[in-house]
Each structure stands twice: as C-alpha cells, then as structure tokens.
C-alpha positions in Angstrom: -8.9 -25.5 6.2 -11.2 -28.2 4.8 -10.2 -30.0 1.7 -13.0 -28.5 -0.4 -12.1 -25.0 0.7 -8.5 -25.6 -0.5 -9.9 -26.9 -3.8 -12.1 -23.8 -4.1 -9.2 -21.5 -3.7 -7.2 -23.4 -6.3 -9.9 -24.2 -8.8 -8.3 -24.6 -12.2 -4.9 -25.3 -10.8 -3.1 -28.6 -10.3 -1.8 -28.6 -6.8 2.0 -28.5 -6.8 2.2 -30.4 -3.6 0.6 -33.4 -5.4 3.7 -33.7 -7.6 1.6 -34.5 -10.6 2.4 -31.5 -12.7 5.5 -29.7 -13.9 6.0 -26.1 -12.8 4.0 -23.8 -15.0 5.7 -21.3 -17.2 4.5 -18.0 -18.5 2.9 -19.6 -21.5 0.8 -21.9 -19.3 -0.4 -19.1 -17.1 -2.9 -18.0 -19.8 -5.0 -21.1 -19.0 -4.6 -20.9 -15.2 -6.9 -19.6 -12.5 -4.7 -17.7 -10.0 -6.1 -16.7 -6.6 -4.9 -13.3 -5.3 -5.5 -12.8 -1.6 -6.5 -9.1 -0.9 -6.2 -7.6 2.6 -9.4 -5.8 3.4 -13.0 -5.9 2.2 -14.5 -5.8 -1.2 -14.7 -2.2 -2.4 -11.8 -1.1 -0.2 -8.6 0.6 -1.6 -6.6 -2.6 -1.8 -9.6 -4.3 -3.5 -9.7 -1.6 -6.1 -6.1 -2.3 -7.1 -6.8 -6.0 -7.2 -9.8 -5.5 -9.5 -7.6 -3.4 -11.8 -5.0 -6.1 -11.9 -7.8 -8.7 -12.6 -9.1 -6.6 -15.5 -5.7 -6.2 -17.1 -4.5 -9.8 -16.5 -7.6 -11.4 -17.9 -8.0 -9.0 -20.9 -4.4 -9.4 -21.8 -4.6 -13.2 -21.3 -1.8 -13.2 -18.7 -4.0 -15.6 -16.7 -7.3 -17.3 -17.5 -8.8 -15.9 -14.3 -7.3 -13.8 -11.5 -9.7 -14.8 -8.6 -9.9 -12.1 -5.9 -10.1 -13.6 -2.4 -10.8 -10.9 0.2 -9.5 -11.6 3.8 -9.5 -9.4 6.9 -6.6 -6.9 6.9 -5.2 -8.0 10.2 -5.0 -11.7 9.5 -4.3 -11.8 5.7 -0.5 -12.0 5.9 -0.5 -14.6 8.7 -3.1 -16.7 6.9 -1.3 -16.5 3.7 1.9 -17.8 5.3 0.1 -20.8 6.7 -2.1 -21.6 3.6 -1.5 -25.1 2.2 -2.1 -24.0 -1.4 1.2 -23.3 -3.1 -0.2 -21.4 -6.1 -1.7 -18.2 -5.0 -0.4 -14.6 -4.6 -0.9 -11.9 -1.9 -1.4 -8.2 -2.7 1.1 -6.7 -0.3 0.9 -3.1 1.1 2.4 -1.0 3.9 -0.4 -1.8 6.4 0.4 -5.4 6.5 3.6 -4.6 8.4 1.5 -3.4 11.4 -0.5 -6.7 11.5 2.4 -8.8 12.9 4.1 -8.6 16.3 6.8 -6.0 16.9 9.5 -8.7 16.8 8.5 -9.6 13.2 7.8 -6.2 11.7 11.2 -5.6 10.3 10.9 -9.0 8.5 7.2 -9.0 8.0 7.4 -10.6 4.5 10.2 -13.0 5.2 8.0 -16.0 4.9 6.9 -15.1 1.3 8.5 -15.0 -2.1 8.5 -11.3 -3.3 7.5 -11.0 -6.9 7.1 -7.4 -7.9 6.2 -3.9 -6.6 3.6 -2.6 -9.0 2.3 0.9 -8.1 1.8 3.4 -5.4 -0.2 6.5 -4.5 1.6 9.5 -3.1 0.2 11.4 -0.2 -0.7 15.0 0.2 -0.7 16.9 3.5 -3.7 19.2 3.3 -5.4 21.9 5.5 -8.5 24.0 5.0 -8.2 26.7 2.4 -8.5 29.4 5.1 -6.1 27.8 7.5 -3.5 29.9 9.2 -1.0 27.2 8.3 0.0 28.7 4.9 3.2 26.6 4.4 4.7 23.4 5.6 7.2 25.5 7.6 4.3 26.9 9.7 3.0 23.3 10.2 6.4 22.1 11.3 6.9 25.0 13.7 3.5 24.2 15.3 4.4 20.5 15.6 7.7 21.4 17.3 6.1 23.9 19.8 3.0 21.8 20.7 2.7 18.5 18.9 -0.6 17.6 20.5 -2.3 20.9 19.8 -3.4 20.2 16.2 -5.7 17.2 15.6 -4.4 15.2 12.7 -6.6 13.1 10.5 -6.2 10.2 8.1 -7.2 6.6 7.6 -6.7 3.6 9.9 -4.6 3.8 13.1 -1.3 2.3 12.2 -2.0 2.7 8.4 0.0 4.6 5.9 -1.3 8.1 6.8 -0.7 7.6 10.6 2.8 6.1 9.9 3.7 9.0 7.7 2.7 11.5 10.4 5.0 9.5 12.7 7.8 9.7 10.2 7.3 13.5 9.9 7.3 13.9 13.7 10.6 11.9 14.0 12.2 14.0 11.2 11.1 17.2 13.0 12.6 16.0 16.3 9.1 15.5 17.9 8.0 12.6 20.0 5.5 10.9 17.7 3.6 9.5 20.7 2.5 13.1 21.5 0.6 13.4 18.2 -3.2 13.6 18.4 -4.3 11.4 15.5 -7.9 10.8 14.6 -8.6 7.8 12.3 -11.4 7.6 9.8 -12.6 4.7 7.6 -11.7 6.5 4.4 -9.8 9.6 3.1 -13.1 11.1 2.1 -14.4 11.0 5.6 -11.1 12.5 7.0 -11.4 15.4 4.5 -15.0 15.9 5.5 -13.9 16.1 9.1 -11.3 18.7 8.1 -14.1 20.8 6.6 -16.1 20.5 9.9 -13.1 21.6 12.0 -12.8 18.2 13.7 -9.1 18.0 12.7 -6.7 20.6 11.5 -4.6 18.7 8.9 -5.1 15.5 7.0 -2.9 13.2 5.0 -4.7 11.6 2.0 -4.0 10.2 -1.4 -3.3 13.1 -3.7 -5.8 12.0 -6.4 -8.7 12.1 -4.0 -8.1 15.8 -3.0 -7.3 17.3 -6.4 -10.8 18.7 -7.0 -10.9 20.4 -3.6 -7.4 21.8 -4.1 -8.4 23.3 -7.5 -11.6 24.7 -6.0 -9.7 26.3 -3.1 -11.5 24.4 -0.4 -8.2 22.8 0.6 -4.5 23.9 0.6 -1.7 21.4 0.1 1.3 22.0 2.3 3.5 19.2 0.9 3.4 15.9 -1.0 5.2 12.7 -0.1 6.6 12.0 -3.5 10.3 12.4 -4.4 9.4 14.8 -7.2 6.6 17.4 -7.4 3.2 16.1 -8.7 1.9 17.8 -11.8 -1.3 19.7 -11.0 -0.7 19.8 -7.2 0.8 23.1 -6.2 2.9 22.0 -3.3 6.6 21.2 -2.5 7.8 17.7 -1.7 8.5 16.7 1.9 12.1 16.3 0.7 12.2 19.9 -0.4 10.9 20.8 3.1 14.1 19.2 4.7 12.2 16.3 6.3 14.1 13.6 4.5 10.9 11.7 4.1 9.1 10.2 1.1 6.4 7.6 1.3 3.9 5.9 -1.0 0.9 3.8 -0.3 2.5 1.1 -2.5 1.1 -2.3 -3.7 3.0 -5.3 -4.8 2.6 -9.1 -5.2 4.3 -11.8 -3.2 4.0 -15.5 -3.5 4.2 -18.3 -0.8 7.5 -19.0 0.8 9.6 -21.6 -0.9 8.0 -21.0 -4.3 9.7 -23.3 -6.9 12.0 -21.4 -9.3 9.8 -22.2 -12.3 6.7 -20.8 -10.7 8.5 -17.8 -9.4 9.9 -17.0 -12.9 6.4 -17.4 -14.4 4.7 -15.2 -11.9 7.4 -12.6 -12.1 7.0 -12.7 -15.9 3.3 -12.1 -15.5 4.0 -9.1 -13.3 6.4 -7.7 -15.9 3.9 -8.1 -18.7 1.2 -6.5 -16.6 3.4 -3.5 -15.8 4.1 -3.0 -19.5 0.5 -3.2 -20.5 -1.1 0.0 -22.0 -4.3 -1.0 -20.1 -2.5 -1.1 -16.8 -0.8 2.3 -17.5 -4.2 3.8 -18.4 -5.9 2.4 -15.2 -3.0 3.8 -13.1 -3.3 7.2 -14.6 -7.1 7.3 -14.2 -6.8 6.2 -10.5 -3.9 8.4 -9.5 -1.5 5.5 -9.0 2.1 5.9 -10.0 3.7 2.8 -11.6 6.6 1.8 -9.4 7.7 -1.4 -10.9 10.5 -3.3 -9.2 10.9 -7.1 -9.4 12.8 -10.1 -8.1 15.8 -9.6 -5.9 15.7 -5.8 -6.1 12.1 -6.0 -4.8 13.0 -8.4 -2.0 15.8 -6.1 -0.8 13.6 -3.0 -1.0 10.8 -4.8 0.9 13.2 -5.8 3.7 14.4 -2.1 4.1 10.8 -0.7 3.8 9.4 -3.2 6.3 12.1 -2.2 8.8 11.4 1.5 8.2 7.7 1.1 8.7 8.3 -1.0 11.8 10.5 1.7 13.3 7.8 4.3 12.6 5.2 2.1 14.3 7.4 1.8 17.3 7.9 5.6 17.5 4.1 6.0 17.5 3.9 3.5 20.4 1.8 1.1 18.3 4.0 -2.0 18.4 2.3 -5.0 19.9 
C-alpha cells in the first residue's frame, strides 16, 4: 500500500508505529478519526450496521469520526491482518470465517484483537403460507427422507443462511452435502423466489419477513434465537430438538498486537456505544438484538464460534 493511502486511512491519527504519541485513552478518542473496515459493499447489510455505529459514535462524541472503509467480503479479513496501520477496527461477522482456508477457519480471527460483540439478527425459517409444511417437524421429516427434494433459499453460498441450513442438517442426521441450496444476493430476493415457487423454504432475518408473516403470505416454522421472538409465532429451533441457535452477529476487532492502552480505549468506546439510548433505538428499529460481550469473554466466544462455523462449512463441503 502506498504511503498516501496509509495516511488517507489514518487521517486524524498519529501513527502508533512512529512512536511519537502516547497510546490514546477513552477521553482522547473524542478527537480521533477511526477507520472501520467493513466487509462488503456500501449499502450492504454489514454496511448498514457500520453506518449505525457511525451515527451513534459521532453523535455521542465517542470518536470525532468513524470512517467507513468498504472492502470486498472475501479479502477484508486477510487485508486487515496485513494492513500497516495500527489504529483501525474491523467489523467482524460470521461470513468472514468462510473467507479463509480450511486450516485457518477454526482460528479465523487469531491474528486480531477481539474488542466486543455488539449485536445480531436472529433467523426465521419460512415457507409459503399455503405450504404443506405446516410445522418444523414436517420440514425435518422431509429433510430426513429426501434432503435434496426441497430447494432451500437464502443469501450467499457459505453465508449465515447456508451455514445454518448445514447445522440443521447435521442436527437432523442428514448429510449436509445433499442439500439443494440456492443463493440470492439479498433476503428479499430469496423470499421473492419463495413466492414464485423457485424454492420451498428460506432462511432470512426475522425482521425482514415480519410483514409477510402478519399478512399470511409466509409461515414461520422456527426461529434461530434461544428464546421466542415477540411478534413471530414460531418455536425456537432449540424447542424443536435441533440443539441449534445462530445469529447473524456483528462485532469489532482491532489489529493483532494492539497495545493495552489502545485496546482498553477501544473496548471502552464499544461499552459506551452499547449503553447508548441511540444505539438501542437503532437496534430496535432494525431488528438487531444487542448481544454485548467484550474483552476476554468475547475472544473465547469468537474462538468457539469460529470453530463451529468452520465445522458447518466442512459438512457442507465448502472448505477450500
């Protein structure tokens, strides 16, 4: 990366590597421009979360500016690990695990400094309102009898929807490689395909299908949260004896080897953000559940979650 590109990423910061500044603390962050690397394009789902973080962080003066830097999904984590700039953060999500080789998936975030898990969106397994699959039990029976019979829809191959279908197959004793999965760019397009009969069941964020559920155009067979979701008439997957729960979670990680002072300051920023009424309001409006977890607890959870996602990708035959 050219020197002026590095400076552009870190505008408003004094490079730690230069050794000419003390580590910043939480009080100094209010005058800092902090780049946040976002996997995926502007306007995408990860970008929406990043823009919400930006709104809250800047209005609450947690930073002077949270600068959103969009990078391709499949290179964002690798690029972040190699970036020379020590003062930036990465918006982490489940899909990043699938962007590294099979040997690294269980430790996908090992080269970063985990800061905090912030929020997540629970998934809903939906079918057309007139589907013969009236319950999750009927869906499970069909999967066991003929796992390739029903076309299953969701977002990107290897993404959270696909991985959750793989986890369900594994829990039901089905070879996940036999599933017939159809990937769509967005949940909206997957649900539209369901209405056209192109697929028979879809996994999507629960907030995006609420209106269709209320209108009767869709039926929810189960939700992926540990507890039932108010306003969605469906049991949890745990209630359906699948032993599976899964969120499309988002968190922040810093570069590997982050100095203790910087780590503490950035974790403090995450804590203040999670406690902000603005953040809670944005989460409620967007259908995100606050799932705050910080520091060592987040690091341990991220290690276990990465290993779980890596196993699911392997069961789907998607490891590279």
